PAMAR-906364 format. One line per 8 residues: their letters; for each residue x, y negated, z of C-alpha. Coordinates in nm, 3 decimals. Last residue first. Layout:
<pts>
a> X,Y,Z ~ ...
</pts>
This chain:
<pts>
wfrlfqsa> 4.456,2.495,-1.625 ~ 4.833,2.479,-1.568 ~ 4.928,2.822,-1.435 ~ 4.611,2.965,-1.587 ~ 4.749,2.943,-1.941 ~ 5.065,3.139,-1.864 ~ 4.857,3.420,-1.712 ~ 4.626,3.418,-2.013
rkrgieml> 4.922,3.440,-2.251 ~ 5.076,3.735,-2.065 ~ 4.749,3.928,-2.037 ~ 4.670,3.884,-2.407 ~ 5.019,3.997,-2.510 ~ 4.983,4.293,-2.271 ~ 4.654,4.391,-2.434 ~ 4.817,4.387,-2.776
ekkkedel> 5.108,4.600,-2.657 ~ 4.869,4.845,-2.491 ~ 4.680,4.887,-2.819 ~ 5.011,4.924,-3.005 ~ 5.122,5.202,-2.770 ~ 4.786,5.378,-2.812 ~ 4.834,5.386,-3.189 ~ 4.613,5.182,-3.422
efqtasfg> 4.464,5.404,-3.694 ~ 4.187,5.145,-3.743 ~ 4.435,4.889,-3.874 ~ 4.169,4.652,-4.008 ~ 4.264,4.332,-3.821 ~ 4.634,4.397,-3.882 ~ 4.907,4.322,-3.629 ~ 5.235,4.132,-3.657
dvpifvid> 5.083,3.786,-3.617 ~ 4.911,3.854,-3.284 ~ 4.980,3.522,-3.108 ~ 4.721,3.459,-2.831 ~ 4.623,3.093,-2.783 ~ 4.431,3.052,-2.458 ~ 4.218,2.744,-2.517 ~ 4.100,2.483,-2.264
kehersiy> 4.398,2.244,-2.305 ~ 4.345,2.267,-2.680 ~ 4.005,2.096,-2.658 ~ 4.146,1.752,-2.571 ~ 4.414,1.779,-2.836 ~ 4.133,1.839,-3.084 ~ 3.982,2.171,-3.184 ~ 3.643,2.076,-3.328
rddhanrm> 3.749,1.996,-3.684 ~ 3.975,2.302,-3.672 ~ 3.668,2.523,-3.647 ~ 3.533,2.428,-3.990 ~ 3.873,2.448,-4.163 ~ 3.967,2.788,-4.018 ~ 3.780,3.027,-4.249 ~ 3.846,2.826,-4.565
tsflaefl> 4.215,2.766,-4.494 ~ 4.278,3.134,-4.429 ~ 4.085,3.236,-4.741 ~ 4.276,2.993,-4.962 ~ 4.613,3.084,-4.810 ~ 4.547,3.454,-4.866 ~ 4.425,3.389,-5.222 ~ 4.733,3.179,-5.304
qlansidh> 4.959,3.443,-5.153 ~ 4.800,3.699,-5.385 ~ 4.835,3.468,-5.687 ~ 5.207,3.409,-5.639 ~ 5.450,3.159,-5.485 ~ 5.257,3.022,-5.190 ~ 5.435,3.012,-4.853 ~ 5.168,2.885,-4.614
gaieeknr> 5.275,2.646,-4.338 ~ 5.414,2.767,-4.007 ~ 5.190,2.793,-3.702 ~ 5.350,2.711,-3.364 ~ 5.242,2.344,-3.354 ~ 4.887,2.439,-3.453 ~ 4.842,2.685,-3.168 ~ 4.915,3.050,-3.230
slklgvlp> 4.636,3.287,-3.315 ~ 4.377,3.518,-3.162 ~ 4.182,3.250,-2.976 ~ 4.038,3.292,-2.625 ~ 3.841,2.979,-2.536 ~ 3.762,2.862,-2.185 ~ 3.479,2.623,-2.095 ~ 3.429,2.460,-1.753
rerrgveg> 3.059,2.407,-1.672 ~ 2.747,2.275,-1.847 ~ 2.922,2.175,-2.166 ~ 2.691,2.079,-2.445 ~ 2.564,2.250,-2.757 ~ 2.535,2.184,-3.130 ~ 2.699,1.843,-3.168 ~ 2.990,1.889,-2.932
dflwmpfn> 3.053,2.187,-2.706 ~ 2.893,2.519,-2.625 ~ 2.857,2.646,-2.982 ~ 3.145,2.425,-3.099 ~ 3.393,2.682,-2.968 ~ 3.295,2.893,-3.268 ~ 3.634,3.057,-3.339 ~ 3.616,3.247,-3.667
slvggdvi> 3.368,3.011,-3.828 ~ 3.284,3.047,-4.198 ~ 3.426,3.384,-4.307 ~ 3.478,3.476,-3.942 ~ 3.104,3.528,-3.902 ~ 3.137,3.858,-4.086 ~ 2.871,3.917,-4.351 ~ 2.504,3.851,-4.428
itdgtgvk> 2.337,3.894,-4.766 ~ 1.975,3.776,-4.775 ~ 1.746,4.008,-4.968 ~ 1.445,3.905,-5.175 ~ 1.066,3.892,-5.176 ~ 1.026,3.691,-4.858 ~ 1.334,3.745,-4.646 ~ 1.458,4.102,-4.616
mkvpefff> 1.788,4.097,-4.432 ~ 2.080,4.275,-4.596 ~ 2.382,4.350,-4.381 ~ 2.708,4.354,-4.575 ~ 2.885,4.683,-4.645 ~ 3.201,4.704,-4.437 ~ 3.550,4.653,-4.582 ~ 3.455,4.434,-4.880
pigcsmrl> 3.378,4.147,-4.640 ~ 3.435,4.225,-4.268 ~ 3.085,4.279,-4.125 ~ 3.155,4.214,-3.757 ~ 2.902,3.930,-3.703 ~ 2.629,4.124,-3.881 ~ 2.700,4.447,-3.692 ~ 2.692,4.242,-3.372
aravpfse> 2.342,4.121,-3.459 ~ 2.236,4.480,-3.517 ~ 2.382,4.586,-3.182 ~ 2.190,4.303,-3.010 ~ 1.863,4.437,-3.149 ~ 1.610,4.162,-3.237 ~ 1.303,4.150,-3.012 ~ 1.386,3.822,-2.837
ptvgyeal> 1.484,3.650,-3.163 ~ 1.147,3.708,-3.337 ~ 1.235,3.736,-3.706 ~ 1.090,3.527,-3.990 ~ 1.431,3.435,-4.126 ~ 1.428,3.087,-3.973 ~ 1.333,3.252,-3.642 ~ 1.668,3.432,-3.649
ddplviik> 1.857,3.103,-3.607 ~ 1.899,3.115,-3.228 ~ 1.993,3.486,-3.195 ~ 2.246,3.459,-3.345 ~ 2.394,3.141,-3.493 ~ 2.401,3.169,-3.871 ~ 2.656,2.973,-4.074 ~ 2.556,2.872,-4.425
gntldsav> 2.586,2.951,-4.795 ~ 2.226,3.053,-4.864 ~ 2.302,3.399,-4.998 ~ 2.632,3.416,-4.814 ~ 2.474,3.392,-4.468 ~ 2.777,3.414,-4.239 ~ 2.755,3.540,-3.879 ~ 2.814,3.375,-3.540
fkltgspi> 2.723,3.524,-3.205 ~ 2.556,3.383,-2.893 ~ 2.495,3.513,-2.541 ~ 2.380,3.312,-2.237 ~ 2.107,3.107,-2.406 ~ 1.816,3.314,-2.279 ~ 1.900,3.568,-2.009 ~ 1.967,3.907,-2.174
dgfsyigk> 1.714,4.188,-2.223 ~ 1.515,3.976,-2.470 ~ 1.822,3.976,-2.693 ~ 1.749,4.340,-2.767 ~ 1.875,4.673,-2.638 ~ 2.067,4.612,-2.316 ~ 2.009,4.863,-2.034 ~ 2.377,4.895,-1.940
halkeflw> 2.419,5.231,-2.117 ~ 2.209,5.082,-2.399 ~ 2.496,4.842,-2.469 ~ 2.743,5.128,-2.518 ~ 2.501,5.332,-2.729 ~ 2.403,5.040,-2.954 ~ 2.767,4.942,-3.011 ~ 2.856,5.298,-3.114
kelakgqy> 2.554,5.317,-3.347 ~ 2.640,4.981,-3.507 ~ 2.995,5.094,-3.577 ~ 2.876,5.428,-3.719 ~ 2.627,5.246,-3.943 ~ 2.896,5.017,-4.087 ~ 2.853,5.163,-4.434 ~ 3.218,5.168,-4.531
mglrwylr> 3.392,5.064,-4.854 ~ 3.184,4.749,-4.904 ~ 2.983,4.562,-5.167 ~ 2.757,4.864,-5.231 ~ 2.771,4.830,-5.611 ~ 3.135,4.731,-5.667 ~ 3.266,4.912,-5.359 ~ 3.095,5.232,-5.474
iwkmfpip> 3.255,5.194,-5.817 ~ 3.588,5.143,-5.644 ~ 3.534,5.454,-5.433 ~ 3.448,5.645,-5.750 ~ 3.802,5.583,-5.881 ~ 3.933,5.888,-5.695 ~ 3.676,6.135,-5.839 ~ 3.484,6.349,-5.593
ffnkrpdl> 3.153,6.326,-5.784 ~ 2.856,6.335,-5.551 ~ 3.041,6.085,-5.337 ~ 2.945,6.056,-4.973 ~ 2.915,5.706,-4.835 ~ 3.213,5.592,-4.632 ~ 3.180,5.595,-4.252 ~ 3.476,5.438,-4.073
lstadled> 3.375,5.404,-3.707 ~ 3.531,5.742,-3.627 ~ 3.867,5.588,-3.724 ~ 3.846,5.377,-3.406 ~ 3.873,5.682,-3.183 ~ 3.725,5.525,-2.871 ~ 3.817,5.662,-2.529 ~ 4.067,5.384,-2.460
llgeieka> 3.828,5.119,-2.594 ~ 3.549,5.212,-2.356 ~ 3.796,5.238,-2.068 ~ 3.933,4.890,-2.137 ~ 3.575,4.763,-2.130 ~ 3.521,4.933,-1.795 ~ 3.833,4.772,-1.650 ~ 3.724,4.428,-1.771
tygaaifs> 3.386,4.479,-1.605 ~ 3.076,4.553,-1.813 ~ 2.766,4.354,-1.722 ~ 2.581,4.338,-2.054 ~ 2.691,3.975,-2.100 ~ 3.055,4.087,-2.072 ~ 2.997,4.365,-2.326 ~ 2.822,4.120,-2.561
aliagast> 3.105,3.866,-2.539 ~ 3.368,4.132,-2.609 ~ 3.177,4.243,-2.917 ~ 3.131,3.883,-3.033 ~ 3.505,3.824,-3.001 ~ 3.568,4.122,-3.229 ~ 3.336,3.956,-3.487 ~ 3.269,3.599,-3.372
gavrkfqy> 3.210,3.480,-3.021 ~ 2.990,3.348,-2.745 ~ 2.963,3.375,-2.369 ~ 2.760,3.198,-2.100 ~ 2.793,3.252,-1.723 ~ 3.142,3.404,-1.729 ~ 3.305,3.482,-1.396 ~ 3.655,3.367,-1.298
gkeelvqy> 3.806,3.528,-0.986 ~ 4.173,3.552,-1.084 ~ 4.136,3.922,-1.166 ~ 3.850,3.836,-1.405 ~ 4.064,3.585,-1.592 ~ 4.352,3.833,-1.610 ~ 4.131,4.110,-1.746 ~ 3.983,3.873,-2.003
agvlafgk> 4.328,3.810,-2.148 ~ 4.390,4.183,-2.188 ~ 4.047,4.227,-2.346 ~ 4.121,3.952,-2.597 ~ 4.445,4.128,-2.693 ~ 4.246,4.438,-2.787 ~ 4.072,4.207,-3.038 ~ 4.359,4.266,-3.282
lgggsfvg> 4.139,4.548,-3.410 ~ 3.919,4.291,-3.585 ~ 4.030,3.932,-3.529 ~ 3.738,3.713,-3.432 ~ 3.759,3.443,-3.169 ~ 3.618,3.439,-2.817 ~ 3.419,3.161,-2.649 ~ 3.374,3.152,-2.272
dilm> 3.169,2.971,-2.010 ~ 3.284,2.934,-1.648 ~ 3.164,3.021,-1.297 ~ 3.428,3.026,-1.023
</pts>
């Protein structure tokens, strides 16, 4: 059965998305159009490139996630230099190693630019901080003077995965200045609206994989200090846009995957934890399909 899919962001917690995808594939579901943010964008691109669920699991099994962390070299090995680098570079890691890994894996399937993928079947979300708006890739690239068909998919993924302060933001030259682009999750972590509602329209059944509990299972924020206030502020900001589109009607098409005890930036994730995340995804997807 042909379906469309939208996958949420979540960094290293994205292993759970792969587990859920495995179950969908095993049950005979094939994705015609896919979209996502950050980790969800990576899964979407691998599916669009033709990777099977088993192959994607293999890619992740052989990956040493710490190899994707590429700090700039310090000429002066002083501890506080990393904070100076963060101040000027806007991120602790360059993100070049991540983009290189994505490029190599997509190239293995013959995917280099968006022109290598059927039009409209793959979409990512990134955040344009300079202009304060959501970017849909590749659709909105023309607004930046870029031909969408020739733009590298790995570069677009690097934009969508640019966790603020963790990875250096991508800078796109527009006119005489730079446009700062970071992780799509800042403005839309679960862009189900891409194939539904005002922006797109449903052409076939749509399934969302969301790395969170549903609204009834989520407790309110406990705010008693400045750090908790910041966390609540950021969480509210990143989810507010998407929550407008997730009504009771939409919830029946979403696999909610609870991954509360895991960190999005835990790049030293042990194999046991990876398997645990994938099993959570598999379990939730199996439960979902009993009634969908």
